[in-house]
N, CA, C and O atoms as a CHARMM CRD file, in Angstrom:
* protein
*
  280
    1    1 MET  N    111.63100  91.11200 111.09400 PROA 1      0.00000
    2    1 MET  CA   110.49900  90.21200 111.17800 PROA 1      0.00000
    3    1 MET  C    109.62600  90.37500 109.94700 PROA 1      0.00000
    4    1 MET  O    109.98400  89.91100 108.86400 PROA 1      0.00000
    5    2 MET  N    108.51100  91.01500 110.10200 PROA 2      0.00000
    6    2 MET  CA   107.52400  91.14600 109.04200 PROA 2      0.00000
    7    2 MET  C    107.85900  92.36500 108.18000 PROA 2      0.00000
    8    2 MET  O    107.45300  93.48200 108.49800 PROA 2      0.00000
    9    3 ARG  N    108.60000  92.15000 107.08900 PROA 3      0.00000
   10    3 ARG  CA   108.97300  93.23500 106.17600 PROA 3      0.00000
   11    3 ARG  C    109.68800  94.36800 106.88500 PROA 3      0.00000
   12    3 ARG  O    109.52900  95.53000 106.51300 PROA 3      0.00000
   13    4 GLY  N    110.46600  94.04900 107.89300 PROA 4      0.00000
   14    4 GLY  CA   111.24500  95.05500 108.59600 PROA 4      0.00000
   15    4 GLY  C    110.65800  95.51900 109.91600 PROA 4      0.00000
   16    4 GLY  O    111.27900  96.31800 110.61600 PROA 4      0.00000
   17    5 LEU  N    109.48600  95.03900 110.26800 PROA 5      0.00000
   18    5 LEU  CA   108.88200  95.40700 111.54500 PROA 5      0.00000
   19    5 LEU  C    109.68000  94.75900 112.67300 PROA 5      0.00000
   20    5 LEU  O    109.95300  93.55900 112.63300 PROA 5      0.00000
   21    6 SER  N    110.04400  95.53400 113.65800 PROA 6      0.00000
   22    6 SER  CA   110.83500  94.98600 114.76300 PROA 6      0.00000
   23    6 SER  C    109.96800  94.08300 115.64300 PROA 6      0.00000
   24    6 SER  O    108.74600  94.22400 115.69200 PROA 6      0.00000
   25    7 LEU  N    110.62000  93.16700 116.32700 PROA 7      0.00000
   26    7 LEU  CA   109.91300  92.27300 117.23900 PROA 7      0.00000
   27    7 LEU  C    109.23900  93.07100 118.34300 PROA 7      0.00000
   28    7 LEU  O    108.11600  92.76200 118.74000 PROA 7      0.00000
   29    8 THR  N    109.92000  94.09200 118.83700 PROA 8      0.00000
   30    8 THR  CA   109.35400  94.93300 119.88600 PROA 8      0.00000
   31    8 THR  C    108.06400  95.59300 119.42400 PROA 8      0.00000
   32    8 THR  O    107.07100  95.59800 120.15200 PROA 8      0.00000
   33    9 SER  N    108.07300  96.14800 118.22300 PROA 9      0.00000
   34    9 SER  CA   106.87300  96.80300 117.69100 PROA 9      0.00000
   35    9 SER  C    105.74100  95.79900 117.47400 PROA 9      0.00000
   36    9 SER  O    104.57700  96.11700 117.71300 PROA 9      0.00000
   37   10 ALA  N    106.07700  94.59600 117.02400 PROA 10     0.00000
   38   10 ALA  CA   105.06000  93.55800 116.82900 PROA 10     0.00000
   39   10 ALA  C    104.42100  93.18000 118.16300 PROA 10     0.00000
   40   10 ALA  O    103.20400  93.00900 118.24400 PROA 10     0.00000
   41   11 ILE  N    105.23300  93.05100 119.20300 PROA 11     0.00000
   42   11 ILE  CA   104.70000  92.71600 120.52400 PROA 11     0.00000
   43   11 ILE  C    103.86900  93.87800 121.07100 PROA 11     0.00000
   44   11 ILE  O    102.84000  93.65700 121.70900 PROA 11     0.00000
   45   12 ASP  N    104.31400  95.12000 120.82300 PROA 12     0.00000
   46   12 ASP  CA   103.53200  96.28600 121.24500 PROA 12     0.00000
   47   12 ASP  C    102.12400  96.22300 120.66800 PROA 12     0.00000
   48   12 ASP  O    101.15200  96.50300 121.37000 PROA 12     0.00000
   49   13 GLN  N    102.00600  95.85700 119.38700 PROA 13     0.00000
   50   13 GLN  CA   100.68800  95.74900 118.75900 PROA 13     0.00000
   51   13 GLN  C     99.90800  94.57400 119.33400 PROA 13     0.00000
   52   13 GLN  O     98.69500  94.66400 119.52500 PROA 13     0.00000
   53   14 LEU  N    100.59200  93.48500 119.60600 PROA 14     0.00000
   54   14 LEU  CA    99.93400  92.28600 120.11500 PROA 14     0.00000
   55   14 LEU  C     99.26600  92.54400 121.46200 PROA 14     0.00000
   56   14 LEU  O     98.14500  92.09100 121.69700 PROA 14     0.00000
   57   15 VAL  N     99.94600  93.26600 122.34100 PROA 15     0.00000
   58   15 VAL  CA    99.40300  93.50300 123.67400 PROA 15     0.00000
   59   15 VAL  C     98.68300  94.84800 123.79000 PROA 15     0.00000
   60   15 VAL  O     98.04500  95.11600 124.80900 PROA 15     0.00000
   61   16 GLY  N     98.77600  95.70400 122.75500 PROA 16     0.00000
   62   16 GLY  CA    98.07000  96.98700 122.76100 PROA 16     0.00000
   63   16 GLY  C     98.56300  97.93400 123.83800 PROA 16     0.00000
   64   16 GLY  O     97.76600  98.61700 124.48000 PROA 16     0.00000
   65   17 ASN  N     99.87300  97.97800 124.03900 PROA 17     0.00000
   66   17 ASN  CA   100.41400  98.86000 125.07700 PROA 17     0.00000
   67   17 ASN  C    100.57800 100.30000 124.55700 PROA 17     0.00000
   68   17 ASN  O    100.10300 100.62600 123.46900 PROA 17     0.00000
   69   18 GLY  N    101.23700 101.14200 125.32400 PROA 18     0.00000
   70   18 GLY  CA   101.38900 102.54800 124.97300 PROA 18     0.00000
   71   18 GLY  C    102.20400 102.80600 123.72100 PROA 18     0.00000
   72   18 GLY  O    102.07600 103.86600 123.10800 PROA 18     0.00000
   73   19 GLN  N    103.04300 101.85100 123.32900 PROA 19     0.00000
   74   19 GLN  CA   103.86000 102.01500 122.12300 PROA 19     0.00000
   75   19 GLN  C    103.19800 101.40300 120.88200 PROA 19     0.00000
   76   19 GLN  O    103.80100 101.40500 119.80900 PROA 19     0.00000
   77   20 ASP  N    102.00000 100.89200 121.00400 PROA 20     0.00000
   78   20 ASP  CA   101.27500 100.27400 119.89000 PROA 20     0.00000
   79   20 ASP  C    101.07700 101.27800 118.76900 PROA 20     0.00000
   80   20 ASP  O    100.61800 102.39500 119.00500 PROA 20     0.00000
   81   21 ARG  N    101.42300 100.88200 117.54400 PROA 21     0.00000
   82   21 ARG  CA   101.28300 101.75500 116.37200 PROA 21     0.00000
   83   21 ARG  C     99.82800 102.13400 116.13000 PROA 21     0.00000
   84   21 ARG  O     99.55100 103.20200 115.58400 PROA 21     0.00000
   85   22 CYS  N     98.89800 101.27700 116.52800 PROA 22     0.00000
   86   22 CYS  CA    97.46400 101.52600 116.32600 PROA 22     0.00000
   87   22 CYS  C     96.80900 102.11800 117.56900 PROA 22     0.00000
   88   22 CYS  O     95.58700 102.25500 117.62400 PROA 22     0.00000
   89   23 LYS  N     97.60300 102.46000 118.54500 PROA 23     0.00000
   90   23 LYS  CA    97.12400 103.08500 119.78700 PROA 23     0.00000
   91   23 LYS  C     96.11500 102.20200 120.52500 PROA 23     0.00000
   92   23 LYS  O     95.23300 102.71600 121.21400 PROA 23     0.00000
   93   24 GLY  N     96.23700 100.87200 120.38800 PROA 24     0.00000
   94   24 GLY  CA    95.34800  99.95200 121.08500 PROA 24     0.00000
   95   24 GLY  C     93.95200  99.86800 120.50000 PROA 24     0.00000
   96   24 GLY  O     93.04900  99.34700 121.15600 PROA 24     0.00000
   97   25 ARG  N     93.74000 100.37100 119.27100 PROA 25     0.00000
   98   25 ARG  CA    92.40200 100.38800 118.66100 PROA 25     0.00000
   99   25 ARG  C     92.10600  99.17200 117.79900 PROA 25     0.00000
  100   25 ARG  O     91.01600  99.07200 117.23600 PROA 25     0.00000
  101   26 GLN  N     93.04600  98.25300 117.68400 PROA 26     0.00000
  102   26 GLN  CA    92.84200  97.06900 116.86000 PROA 26     0.00000
  103   26 GLN  C     92.87600  95.82300 117.73000 PROA 26     0.00000
  104   26 GLN  O     93.40700  95.84100 118.84000 PROA 26     0.00000
  105   27 MET  N     92.30700  94.75000 117.22000 PROA 27     0.00000
  106   27 MET  CA    92.41300  93.46700 117.90600 PROA 27     0.00000
  107   27 MET  C     93.83700  92.93600 117.71500 PROA 27     0.00000
  108   27 MET  O     94.50600  93.34000 116.76500 PROA 27     0.00000
  109   28 PRO  N     94.31600  92.05300 118.57900 PROA 28     0.00000
  110   28 PRO  CA    95.69200  91.56800 118.47600 PROA 28     0.00000
  111   28 PRO  C     96.05000  90.95000 117.12600 PROA 28     0.00000
  112   28 PRO  O     97.20600  91.03500 116.71000 PROA 28     0.00000
  113   29 CYS  N     95.10600  90.33900 116.43900 PROA 29     0.00000
  114   29 CYS  CA    95.40800  89.70400 115.15000 PROA 29     0.00000
  115   29 CYS  C     95.35000  90.69600 113.99100 PROA 29     0.00000
  116   29 CYS  O     95.53600  90.30200 112.84000 PROA 29     0.00000
  117   30 HSD  N     95.09800  91.96200 114.26700 PROA 30     0.00000
  118   30 HSD  CA    94.96500  92.97900 113.23200 PROA 30     0.00000
  119   30 HSD  C     96.18000  93.89000 113.18000 PROA 30     0.00000
  120   30 HSD  O     96.04700  95.11400 113.17600 PROA 30     0.00000
  121   31 SER  N     97.34400  93.30300 113.14100 PROA 31     0.00000
  122   31 SER  CA    98.55800  94.12200 113.11600 PROA 31     0.00000
  123   31 SER  C     98.66000  94.88200 111.80200 PROA 31     0.00000
  124   31 SER  O     98.10100  94.46900 110.78600 PROA 31     0.00000
  125   32 THR  N     99.37400  95.98900 111.83400 PROA 32     0.00000
  126   32 THR  CA    99.54200  96.81400 110.64900 PROA 32     0.00000
  127   32 THR  C    100.94900  97.39400 110.63900 PROA 32     0.00000
  128   32 THR  O    101.52700  97.66200 111.69200 PROA 32     0.00000
  129   33 PHE  N    101.49200  97.58400 109.45000 PROA 33     0.00000
  130   33 PHE  CA   102.83800  98.13000 109.29000 PROA 33     0.00000
  131   33 PHE  C    102.87500  98.85600 107.95000 PROA 33     0.00000
  132   33 PHE  O    103.26700  98.27800 106.93700 PROA 33     0.00000
  133   34 LYS  N    102.46700 100.12100 107.94700 PROA 34     0.00000
  134   34 LYS  CA   102.31100 100.89300 106.71300 PROA 34     0.00000
  135   34 LYS  C    103.59400 100.92500 105.88100 PROA 34     0.00000
  136   34 LYS  O    103.55200 100.75300 104.66300 PROA 34     0.00000
  137   35 GLU  N    104.72700 101.14500 106.53700 PROA 35     0.00000
  138   35 GLU  CA   105.98100 101.24100 105.79700 PROA 35     0.00000
  139   35 GLU  C    106.32500  99.94100 105.06700 PROA 35     0.00000
  140   35 GLU  O    107.00100  99.96500 104.03900 PROA 35     0.00000
  141   36 GLY  N    105.86100  98.81400 105.59700 PROA 36     0.00000
  142   36 GLY  CA   106.11000  97.51000 104.97600 PROA 36     0.00000
  143   36 GLY  C    104.97800  97.06300 104.07100 PROA 36     0.00000
  144   36 GLY  O    104.95400  95.91700 103.62300 PROA 36     0.00000
  145   37 HSD  N    104.02500  97.97300 103.79400 PROA 37     0.00000
  146   37 HSD  CA   102.86000  97.67800 102.94600 PROA 37     0.00000
  147   37 HSD  C    102.04700  96.51200 103.49300 PROA 37     0.00000
  148   37 HSD  O    101.57900  95.66100 102.73600 PROA 37     0.00000
  149   38 PHE  N    101.88200  96.47900 104.81100 PROA 38     0.00000
  150   38 PHE  CA   101.07300  95.45500 105.46400 PROA 38     0.00000
  151   38 PHE  C    100.00200  96.16900 106.26700 PROA 38     0.00000
  152   38 PHE  O    100.30100  96.80700 107.27600 PROA 38     0.00000
  153   39 TYR  N     98.76300  96.06500 105.83000 PROA 39     0.00000
  154   39 TYR  CA    97.66600  96.80700 106.44400 PROA 39     0.00000
  155   39 TYR  C     96.75200  95.86600 107.21500 PROA 39     0.00000
  156   39 TYR  O     96.60800  94.69600 106.86000 PROA 39     0.00000
  157   40 GLY  N     96.14900  96.37500 108.25100 PROA 40     0.00000
  158   40 GLY  CA    95.25800  95.58100 109.08100 PROA 40     0.00000
  159   40 GLY  C     94.06600  95.05500 108.31200 PROA 40     0.00000
  160   40 GLY  O     93.60100  95.67400 107.35500 PROA 40     0.00000
  161   41 MET  N     93.58500  93.91700 108.73900 PROA 41     0.00000
  162   41 MET  CA    92.44300  93.29200 108.06900 PROA 41     0.00000
  163   41 MET  C     91.13500  93.70100 108.74100 PROA 41     0.00000
  164   41 MET  O     91.12500  94.32700 109.80000 PROA 41     0.00000
  165   42 SER  N     90.05700  93.33500 108.10500 PROA 42     0.00000
  166   42 SER  CA    88.73500  93.57200 108.67300 PROA 42     0.00000
  167   42 SER  C     88.19000  92.25300 109.20500 PROA 42     0.00000
  168   42 SER  O     88.34300  91.21500 108.56200 PROA 42     0.00000
  169   43 SER  N     87.56500  92.28400 110.36100 PROA 43     0.00000
  170   43 SER  CA    86.99900  91.06000 110.93600 PROA 43     0.00000
  171   43 SER  C     85.66200  90.69300 110.31600 PROA 43     0.00000
  172   43 SER  O     85.28700  89.52000 110.30600 PROA 43     0.00000
  173   44 VAL  N     84.94900  91.66200 109.80900 PROA 44     0.00000
  174   44 VAL  CA    83.63700  91.40200 109.23900 PROA 44     0.00000
  175   44 VAL  C     83.82400  90.74500 107.86800 PROA 44     0.00000
  176   44 VAL  O     84.44200  91.32700 106.97600 PROA 44     0.00000
  177   45 ILE  N     83.30000  89.55800 107.70700 PROA 45     0.00000
  178   45 ILE  CA    83.51200  88.78300 106.48800 PROA 45     0.00000
  179   45 ILE  C     82.68300  89.35800 105.33800 PROA 45     0.00000
  180   45 ILE  O     81.48800  89.61100 105.48700 PROA 45     0.00000
  181   46 GLY  N     83.32900  89.55900 104.20400 PROA 46     0.00000
  182   46 GLY  CA    82.64700  89.99200 102.99000 PROA 46     0.00000
  183   46 GLY  C     82.63100  91.48800 102.74600 PROA 46     0.00000
  184   46 GLY  O     82.48100  91.91800 101.60300 PROA 46     0.00000
  185   47 THR  N     82.78300  92.29300 103.78700 PROA 47     0.00000
  186   47 THR  CA    82.68400  93.74100 103.58400 PROA 47     0.00000
  187   47 THR  C     83.91400  94.32700 102.90800 PROA 47     0.00000
  188   47 THR  O     83.85200  95.43600 102.37700 PROA 47     0.00000
  189   48 GLN  N     85.02400  93.60900 102.91600 PROA 48     0.00000
  190   48 GLN  CA    86.24500  94.14600 102.34100 PROA 48     0.00000
  191   48 GLN  C     86.42400  93.81200 100.86000 PROA 48     0.00000
  192   48 GLN  O     87.41400  94.22300 100.25500 PROA 48     0.00000
  193   49 ILE  N     85.49000  93.07800 100.27200 PROA 49     0.00000
  194   49 ILE  CA    85.61400  92.68200  98.87000 PROA 49     0.00000
  195   49 ILE  C     85.64600  93.89700  97.95700 PROA 49     0.00000
  196   49 ILE  O     86.47800  93.96700  97.05200 PROA 49     0.00000
  197   50 SER  N     84.75900  94.85000  98.17700 PROA 50     0.00000
  198   50 SER  CA    84.75400  96.03900  97.31700 PROA 50     0.00000
  199   50 SER  C     86.03500  96.86100  97.49900 PROA 50     0.00000
  200   50 SER  O     86.51700  97.47000  96.54400 PROA 50     0.00000
  201   51 HSD  N     86.58200  96.88000  98.70100 PROA 51     0.00000
  202   51 HSD  CA    87.84800  97.57400  98.92700 PROA 51     0.00000
  203   51 HSD  C     88.98100  96.87400  98.18300 PROA 51     0.00000
  204   51 HSD  O     89.83800  97.52900  97.59000 PROA 51     0.00000
  205   52 ALA  N     88.98100  95.54500  98.21700 PROA 52     0.00000
  206   52 ALA  CA    90.01800  94.77900  97.53200 PROA 52     0.00000
  207   52 ALA  C     89.94100  94.99700  96.02600 PROA 52     0.00000
  208   52 ALA  O     90.97000  95.13400  95.36400 PROA 52     0.00000
  209   53 VAL  N     88.73400  95.02900  95.48500 PROA 53     0.00000
  210   53 VAL  CA    88.56200  95.27400  94.05100 PROA 53     0.00000
  211   53 VAL  C     89.09500  96.65900  93.69100 PROA 53     0.00000
  212   53 VAL  O     89.79000  96.81700  92.68700 PROA 53     0.00000
  213   54 GLY  N     88.77300  97.65900  94.50700 PROA 54     0.00000
  214   54 GLY  CA    89.26200  99.01500  94.25100 PROA 54     0.00000
  215   54 GLY  C     90.77300  99.09300  94.31600 PROA 54     0.00000
  216   54 GLY  O     91.39800  99.74500  93.48000 PROA 54     0.00000
  217   55 ALA  N     91.36800  98.43300  95.30400 PROA 55     0.00000
  218   55 ALA  CA    92.83000  98.42900  95.42300 PROA 55     0.00000
  219   55 ALA  C     93.46800  97.71100  94.23600 PROA 55     0.00000
  220   55 ALA  O     94.49500  98.15400  93.72100 PROA 55     0.00000
  221   56 ALA  N     92.86400  96.60600  93.80000 PROA 56     0.00000
  222   56 ALA  CA    93.39000  95.87500  92.64500 PROA 56     0.00000
  223   56 ALA  C     93.27000  96.69400  91.36900 PROA 56     0.00000
  224   56 ALA  O     94.18700  96.70000  90.54700 PROA 56     0.00000
  225   57 MET  N     92.14900  97.38400  91.19700 PROA 57     0.00000
  226   57 MET  CA    91.98600  98.23700  90.00900 PROA 57     0.00000
  227   57 MET  C     92.99500  99.37500  90.01100 PROA 57     0.00000
  228   57 MET  O     93.55000  99.71100  88.96500 PROA 57     0.00000
  229   58 ALA  N     93.23800  99.97100  91.17000 PROA 58     0.00000
  230   58 ALA  CA    94.22900 101.04300  91.26900 PROA 58     0.00000
  231   58 ALA  C     95.61800 100.52600  90.92900 PROA 58     0.00000
  232   58 ALA  O     96.38100 101.19900  90.23500 PROA 58     0.00000
  233   59 ALA  N     95.95100  99.33100  91.41400 PROA 59     0.00000
  234   59 ALA  CA    97.25500  98.74100  91.11000 PROA 59     0.00000
  235   59 ALA  C     97.38400  98.47500  89.61500 PROA 59     0.00000
  236   59 ALA  O     98.45000  98.67500  89.03300 PROA 59     0.00000
  237   60 ARG  N     96.31100  98.02900  89.00500 PROA 60     0.00000
  238   60 ARG  CA    96.34700  97.76600  87.55700 PROA 60     0.00000
  239   60 ARG  C     96.54800  99.05400  86.76900 PROA 60     0.00000
  240   60 ARG  O     97.33600  99.09100  85.82400 PROA 60     0.00000
  241   61 ILE  N     95.84000 100.10200  87.15400 PROA 61     0.00000
  242   61 ILE  CA    95.97200 101.39400  86.46900 PROA 61     0.00000
  243   61 ILE  C     97.39500 101.92600  86.61000 PROA 61     0.00000
  244   61 ILE  O     97.94100 102.50000  85.66800 PROA 61     0.00000
  245   62 ARG  N     98.00000 101.73700  87.79100 PROA 62     0.00000
  246   62 ARG  CA    99.36400 102.20800  88.04300 PROA 62     0.00000
  247   62 ARG  C    100.40900 101.26000  87.47200 PROA 62     0.00000
  248   62 ARG  O    101.60600 101.53600  87.56400 PROA 62     0.00000
  249   63 ASP  N     99.97600 100.13800  86.87900 PROA 63     0.00000
  250   63 ASP  CA   100.87400  99.09800  86.36900 PROA 63     0.00000
  251   63 ASP  C    101.80200  98.59400  87.48100 PROA 63     0.00000
  252   63 ASP  O    102.99900  98.38400  87.28200 PROA 63     0.00000
  253   64 ASP  N    101.19900  98.41000  88.65100 PROA 64     0.00000
  254   64 ASP  CA   101.90100  97.95500  89.84400 PROA 64     0.00000
  255   64 ASP  C    101.68600  96.44500  89.97600 PROA 64     0.00000
  256   64 ASP  O    100.61400  95.94300  89.63700 PROA 64     0.00000
  257   65 ASP  N    102.68400  95.72700  90.45900 PROA 65     0.00000
  258   65 ASP  CA   102.54800  94.26900  90.59300 PROA 65     0.00000
  259   65 ASP  C    102.07000  93.85500  91.97800 PROA 65     0.00000
  260   65 ASP  O    102.37600  92.75400  92.43600 PROA 65     0.00000
  261   66 THR  N    101.32500  94.72400  92.64400 PROA 66     0.00000
  262   66 THR  CA   100.77000  94.45500  93.96300 PROA 66     0.00000
  263   66 THR  C     99.73500  93.34100  93.89000 PROA 66     0.00000
  264   66 THR  O     98.95200  93.27400  92.94200 PROA 66     0.00000
  265   67 VAL  N     99.73300  92.46600  94.89500 PROA 67     0.00000
  266   67 VAL  CA    98.72700  91.41200  95.00300 PROA 67     0.00000
  267   67 VAL  C     97.71400  91.83400  96.05800 PROA 67     0.00000
  268   67 VAL  O     98.09200  92.22900  97.16100 PROA 67     0.00000
  269   68 VAL  N     96.43100  91.75400  95.72700 PROA 68     0.00000
  270   68 VAL  CA    95.36900  92.13500  96.65600 PROA 68     0.00000
  271   68 VAL  C     94.50700  90.91100  96.92100 PROA 68     0.00000
  272   68 VAL  O     94.06200  90.24100  95.98900 PROA 68     0.00000
  273   69 LEU  N     94.27300  90.62200  98.20700 PROA 69     0.00000
  274   69 LEU  CA    93.41800  89.50500  98.60200 PROA 69     0.00000
  275   69 LEU  C     92.22400  90.05600  99.35600 PROA 69     0.00000
  276   69 LEU  O     92.38000  90.94700 100.19200 PROA 69     0.00000
  277   70 GLY  N     91.04800  89.54900  99.07800 PROA 70     0.00000
  278   70 GLY  CA    89.85100  90.03300  99.76000 PROA 70     0.00000
  279   70 GLY  C     89.17400  88.98900 100.57000 PROA 70     0.00000
  280   70 GLY  O     88.15100  89.26100 101.19800 PROA 70     0.00000
């Protein structure tokens, strides 16, 4: 599915059951999959801009072709 995330794991996160990777601490639309480089988003608008800038600067320093959206 999503960069290798299994359908079962995606559903676990969606319903926040005992097998949820985030242990039920995220909202259903905030799925995360560290191994696939897919991290949960923030619901608060605007607060993640400085984080996105920092991640983009780190990628630039590492000469990484990562795309960061804020």
